C-alpha positions in Angstrom: -89.8 -29.1 20.2 -86.0 -27.8 19.4 -86.0 -29.9 16.4 -89.6 -28.0 15.3 -88.2 -24.7 16.2 -85.0 -25.4 14.1 -86.6 -26.7 11.3 -89.2 -23.7 11.2 -85.9 -21.4 11.3 -84.4 -23.1 8.3 -87.7 -22.9 6.4 -88.1 -19.1 7.1 -84.3 -18.6 6.1 -84.9 -20.8 2.8 -88.2 -18.5 2.1 -86.2 -15.4 2.9 -83.8 -16.1 0.4 -86.0 -17.3 -2.4 -87.7 -13.8 -1.9 -84.6 -11.7 -1.8 -83.3 -13.6 -5.5 -84.4 -12.6 -8.8 -87.5 -14.0 -9.7 -87.4 -15.5 -13.2 -90.6 -15.7 -14.9 -91.3 -19.3 -16.8 -93.6 -18.2 -19.5 -93.5 -18.2 -23.4 -90.9 -15.5 -25.0 -93.8 -13.7 -26.8 -95.5 -13.4 -23.4 -92.3 -12.1 -21.8 -92.5 -9.1 -24.5 -96.0 -8.5 -24.2 -95.7 -8.1 -20.3 -92.8 -5.8 -20.8 -94.9 -3.8 -23.4 -97.9 -3.7 -21.4 -95.8 -2.6 -18.1 -93.3 -0.4 -20.0 -90.4 -2.1 -18.5 -87.5 -4.1 -20.1 -86.8 -7.6 -20.6 -83.7 -9.1 -18.6 -83.2 -12.5 -20.3 -80.2 -15.0 -18.8 -79.1 -16.7 -21.7 -77.5 -19.8 -20.4 -76.6 -23.4 -21.2 -76.8 -26.1 -18.7 -73.1 -27.2 -18.8 -72.0 -23.7 -18.5 -69.8 -23.3 -15.0 -70.1 -19.1 -15.1 -73.8 -19.6 -15.7 -74.0 -21.7 -12.3 -72.0 -19.2 -10.4 -74.0 -16.4 -11.4 -77.3 -18.2 -10.3 -75.7 -19.3 -7.1 -73.6 -15.9 -6.1 -75.1 -13.2 -7.9 -78.9 -13.8 -8.9 -79.6 -14.8 -5.2 -78.1 -11.3 -3.5 -80.8 -9.0 -2.3 -80.0 -5.9 -3.7 -79.7 -7.7 -7.1 -83.3 -9.3 -6.6 -84.6 -6.0 -5.3 -83.5 -3.9 -8.3 -84.3 -6.5 -11.2 -87.7 -7.6 -9.6 -88.7 -3.9 -9.3 -87.5 -2.9 -12.9 -87.3 -5.7 -15.3 -89.1 -8.6 -16.7 -86.7 -11.5 -16.1 -86.4 -14.9 -17.5 -83.8 -17.6 -17.5 -83.9 -19.6 -20.9 -81.5 -22.6 -21.9 -80.4 -21.6 -25.2 -79.9 -25.0 -26.5 -83.2 -26.2 -25.6 -86.9 -25.5 -26.9 -87.4 -21.9 -28.0 -84.0 -20.9 -26.6 -82.5 -22.2 -29.9 -84.4 -19.6 -32.0 -83.8 -17.1 -29.6 -80.0 -17.6 -29.6 -80.0 -17.1 -33.6 -82.0 -14.2 -33.5 -79.9 -12.3 -30.9 -76.6 -13.8 -32.0 -76.1 -15.7 -28.5 -72.6 -17.3 -29.1 -71.3 -17.8 -25.5 -72.6 -18.3 -21.9 -73.7 -16.4 -20.0 -75.2 -13.9 -22.3 -77.4 -11.3 -21.1 -79.9 -9.9 -23.6 -82.0 -6.7 -22.5 -85.0 -6.3 -25.1 -87.6 -3.5 -25.1 -91.4 -4.1 -25.6 -91.2 -4.5 -29.1 -88.5 -7.3 -28.9 -85.5 -5.2 -30.1 -82.1 -5.7 -28.6 -81.1 -2.8 -26.8 -78.0 -4.2 -24.9 -75.9 -7.5 -25.0 -73.3 -8.5 -22.3 -71.4 -11.3 -21.5 -69.6 -13.3 -19.1 -69.7 -13.5 -15.2 -69.9 -10.3 -13.2 -69.4 -9.4 -9.7 -72.6 -7.8 -8.0 -71.4 -4.2 -8.0 -70.9 -4.4 -12.0 -74.1 -6.4 -12.2 -76.0 -3.9 -11.0 -74.3 -1.0 -12.5 -75.2 -2.3 -15.7 -78.7 -2.8 -15.1 -79.0 0.7 -13.9 -77.0 2.1 -16.8 -79.5 -0.1 -19.3 -82.6 1.0 -17.3 -82.7 4.4 -18.6 -85.9 6.4 -20.0 -84.3 6.6 -23.1 -84.4 3.1 -23.7 -88.1 3.0 -22.9 -89.1 5.6 -25.8 -90.4 2.7 -28.1 -89.7 0.8 -31.0 -85.5 1.6 -31.9 -86.6 1.2 -35.7 -89.5 3.6 -35.4 -87.2 6.2 -33.6 -84.4 5.7 -35.9 -86.9 6.4 -38.9 -88.2 9.4 -37.2 -84.7 10.8 -37.6 -82.8 10.7 -34.2 -79.6 11.5 -34.1 -78.5 11.2 -30.4 -74.5 9.7 -30.6 -75.5 6.8 -28.2 -78.3 5.8 -29.9 -76.9 5.5 -33.3 -73.7 3.6 -31.9 -76.2 1.0 -30.1 -78.0 0.8 -33.2 -74.6 0.0 -35.2 -73.2 -2.5 -32.6 -76.8 -4.4 -32.0 -77.8 -4.7 -35.4 -74.3 -5.4 -37.1 -75.2 -9.2 -37.4 -79.0 -9.3 -37.0 -79.9 -6.3 -39.2 -76.9 -5.3 -41.2 -78.6 -2.7 -43.3 -80.1 -0.6 -40.4 -76.9 -0.7 -38.7 -75.4 0.6 -42.0 -77.7 3.3 -42.2 -77.1 4.2 -38.7 -73.5 4.4 -39.2 -73.9 6.6 -42.4 -76.0 9.0 -40.3 -73.6 9.3 -37.2 -70.5 10.2 -39.7 -72.3 12.3 -41.9 -73.9 14.1 -38.8 -72.6 13.6 -35.7 -68.9 13.5 -36.8 -68.8 15.6 -39.8 -67.1 18.5 -37.9 -65.6 16.4 -35.1 -62.3 14.4 -34.9 -62.4 10.5 -35.5 -61.5 8.3 -32.4 -60.1 4.8 -32.3 -63.7 3.4 -31.8 -65.3 5.5 -34.7 -62.5 4.3 -37.0 -63.1 0.7 -36.2 -67.1 1.4 -36.8 -66.2 3.0 -40.0 -64.1 0.3 -41.6 -66.8 -2.3 -40.5 -69.5 -0.6 -42.7 -67.5 0.0 -45.8 -67.9 -2.5 -48.1 -67.7 -0.6 -51.2 -66.6 2.5 -53.1 -70.4 3.0 -53.6 -70.8 3.4 -50.1 -71.8 6.8 -48.3 -69.3 5.9 -45.9 -66.4 5.3 -48.4 -66.3 9.3 -48.9 -65.4 9.6 -45.4 -62.7 6.8 -45.4 -60.9 8.4 -48.4 -61.5 12.1 -47.2 -60.1 11.7 -43.8 -57.6 9.2 -44.4 -54.9 11.4 -42.4 -56.9 10.8 -39.3 -57.6 6.9 -39.7 -54.1 6.3 -40.3 -53.3 7.5 -36.9 -54.8 4.6 -35.3 -54.2 2.0 -38.5 -50.8 1.6 -40.3 -50.5 3.2 -43.8 -50.2 -0.2 -45.3 -53.2 -1.6 -43.9 -55.4 1.4 -45.0 -54.1 1.0 -48.4 -54.6 -3.1 -48.5 -58.3 -2.3 -47.2 -58.8 0.2 -50.0 -57.7 -2.1 -52.4 -60.1 -4.7 -51.2 -62.8 -2.5 -51.5 -62.0 -1.4 -55.1 -61.6 -5.1 -55.8 -65.1 -5.7 -54.7 -66.3 -3.3 -57.2 -64.7 -5.1 -60.0 -66.0 -8.4 -58.7 -69.5 -7.2 -59.3 -68.5 -5.7 -62.6 -66.8 -9.2 -63.7 -69.8 -11.4 -63.0 -72.6 -11.9 -65.2 -75.5 -13.2 -63.3 -77.8 -13.6 -66.0 -75.3 -16.1 -67.9 -73.7 -17.3 -64.4 -70.0 -16.6 -65.8 -67.2 -14.7 -64.7 -65.1 -12.5 -67.1 -61.6 -13.6 -66.0 -59.8 -11.3 -68.5 -61.7 -8.2 -67.2 -61.0 -8.9 -63.5 -57.3 -9.6 -64.1 -57.2 -6.7 -66.1 -58.4 -4.2 -63.6 -57.3 -6.0 -60.4 -53.6 -6.5 -61.2 -52.3 -3.5 -61.2 -54.0 -2.6 -58.0 -52.8 -5.6 -55.9 -50.3 -7.6 -58.2 -50.6 -10.5 -60.5 -50.4 -13.2 -57.4 -52.8 -11.6 -55.6 -55.3 -10.8 -58.3 -54.9 -14.6 -58.8 -55.5 -15.6 -55.6 -58.6 -13.6 -55.5 -60.3 -14.6 -58.6 -60.1 -18.2 -57.6 -61.5 -17.3 -54.3 -64.4 -15.6 -56.2 -64.6 -18.5 -58.6 -65.1 -21.2 -56.0 -68.1 -19.1 -54.2 -69.6 -18.5 -57.2 -69.5 -21.7 -58.7 -70.7 -23.5 -55.2 -73.5 -20.8 -55.1 -74.7 -21.5 -58.4 -74.3 -25.4 -58.4 -71.8 -25.4 -61.3 -69.7 -28.2 -59.5 -67.7 -28.9 -63.0 -66.0 -25.5 -62.8 -65.9 -25.6 -59.1 -63.8 -29.0 -59.5 -61.5 -27.2 -62.1 -61.0 -24.3 -60.3 -60.5 -25.8 -56.9 -57.9 -28.2 -58.3 -55.9 -25.5 -59.8 -55.9 -23.3 -56.8 -55.2 -26.0 -54.3 -52.4 -27.5 -56.4 -50.0 -26.5 -53.8 -52.0 -27.9 -51.0 -49.2 -27.3 -48.3 -50.0 -23.5 -48.5 -53.4 -23.7 -47.6 -55.1 -24.2 -43.9 -56.6 -27.6 -43.7 -59.9 -26.5 -42.7 -60.1 -24.7 -46.1 -59.0 -27.7 -47.8 -61.5 -29.8 -46.2 -64.5 -27.7 -46.9 -63.5 -28.3 -50.7 -63.0 -31.9 -50.1 -66.7 -32.1 -48.6 -68.1 -30.3 -51.9 -66.0 -32.8 -53.9 -67.2 -36.0 -51.8 -70.9 -34.8 -52.6 -70.6 -33.6 -56.1 -67.5 -34.8 -58.1 -67.3 -38.5 -59.6 -64.0 -38.1 -61.3 -61.6 -40.7 -59.3 -58.2 -38.6 -60.2 -60.0 -35.6 -58.3 -61.3 -37.7 -55.6 -58.0 -39.0 -55.1 -56.7 -35.2 -54.7 -59.8 -34.3 -52.3 -58.8 -37.3 -50.1 -55.1 -36.0 -49.9 -56.7 -32.7 -48.9 -58.8 -34.2 -46.1 -56.0 -36.4 -44.5 -54.3 -33.1 -44.1 -57.0 -32.1 -41.5 -57.2 -36.0 -40.1 -53.7 -35.8 -39.2 -54.2 -32.7 -37.4 -57.0 -34.3 -35.6 -59.7 -37.0 -36.0 -63.0 -35.7 -35.8 -66.5 -37.3 -37.1 -66.9 -34.6 -40.0 -63.2 -35.0 -41.2 -63.4 -39.0 -41.0 -66.9 -39.1 -42.6 -65.5 -37.2 -45.8 -62.6 -39.4 -45.9 -65.0 -42.3 -45.9 -67.2 -40.7 -48.5 -64.4 -40.0 -50.7 -62.8 -43.4 -50.6 -66.5 -44.9 -51.2 -66.6 -42.5 -54.3 -63.0 -43.9 -55.4 -64.2 -47.6 -55.1 -62.0 -48.3 -52.0 -64.7 -49.8 -49.8 -62.4 -51.2 -47.0 -61.2 -47.9 -46.2 -64.3 -46.1 -46.7 -65.7 -48.7 -44.1 -62.7 -48.2 -41.6 -63.3 -44.5 -41.9 -67.2 -44.4 -41.6 -67.0 -46.6 -38.5 -64.7 -44.3 -37.1 -66.8 -41.5 -37.9 -69.7 -43.1 -36.3 -67.8 -44.0 -33.2 -66.5 -40.5 -32.7 -69.7 -38.9 -33.2 -71.4 -41.5 -30.6 -68.8 -40.8 -27.7 -69.1 -37.1 -28.5 -73.0 -36.8 -28.2 -73.0 -35.9 -32.0 -75.5 -37.0 -34.6 -74.1 -40.0 -36.5 -76.4 -40.4 -39.0 -74.4 -39.5 -42.0 -71.6 -42.0 -41.1 -74.5 -45.0 -40.4 -76.1 -44.2 -43.9 -72.8 -44.2 -45.5 -72.1 -47.7 -44.0 -75.6 -49.1 -45.0 -74.3 -48.0 -48.8 -71.0 -49.5 -48.2 -72.3 -52.8 -46.9 
């Protein structure tokens, strides 16, 4: 009889604990959003990965607490979604999830209204939720409110921070409204300067006027030399645009150097021009010009980071046939391999050696790439396909 009572007591305890914790709903993402819309609630998504230690600690230590469960169950539509499986991959991409755990808070229109990270103690996790669960965050679509002309400073800052990666144009417009209206007659803070710099990309931008007219305030938080360098880069971006003929797919080197050299000096102007040309020729699949530019730019390979050289080597491996050029690309790749063998850099080296005609080395590095990929759980298809070509 005692054993029966003991078993019933344990079962009752487990059931009580289960009632106390956050109740996560296992339904499709679109249904979570629809449910939040219908109930005028915010969606809370615990964006996790199965291997993540802090994620498991949050589940065990925080999500199970009665105060946490009570608040989240009453005020949010809750879900735990593995960002590396199923629709979690699309969610991670859409909302810019790059670390775990990430806490996503979404309104009934599926718009991100807050994004937070990392292990949190119970009081901080609750305080975060209480701050986010405000009437202001349930007013409706952020885009509709912005389009209607809302000028609340916190609202505009939230638009900037949450959309900087996913919807840059919206975030940029929010920054322009913020600096033109809210900060027009107010001093700039350190955070303001950071936001201003992030959203100034061209001298044609509305925020560029703020950047130039309020230099004296900005250099309180930024060394004047850094300010001047930043300004030069903005001006250079205009010269880049003026130098490119998108119809003819050409770059006017003489025009760019003539305008840029007086601003930044010959060495910096030459480097900038080569960087522009590499990007432009890659985007336009003009690999003959890419090859010529890369060989000139990376002539002194020791002056560049191995990862930068590796990217150029991969493009050579896929698109260049000249054996002399491929030998140079092999040298670039070897710098990365010497730093540490990966499935990627050994595959690139194998492909380059195959292009040169050295099948023995190509086979050795292709097998190494395949082994590294297999041992680390990565896709080894490229190496396998290359081995089939070699043999």
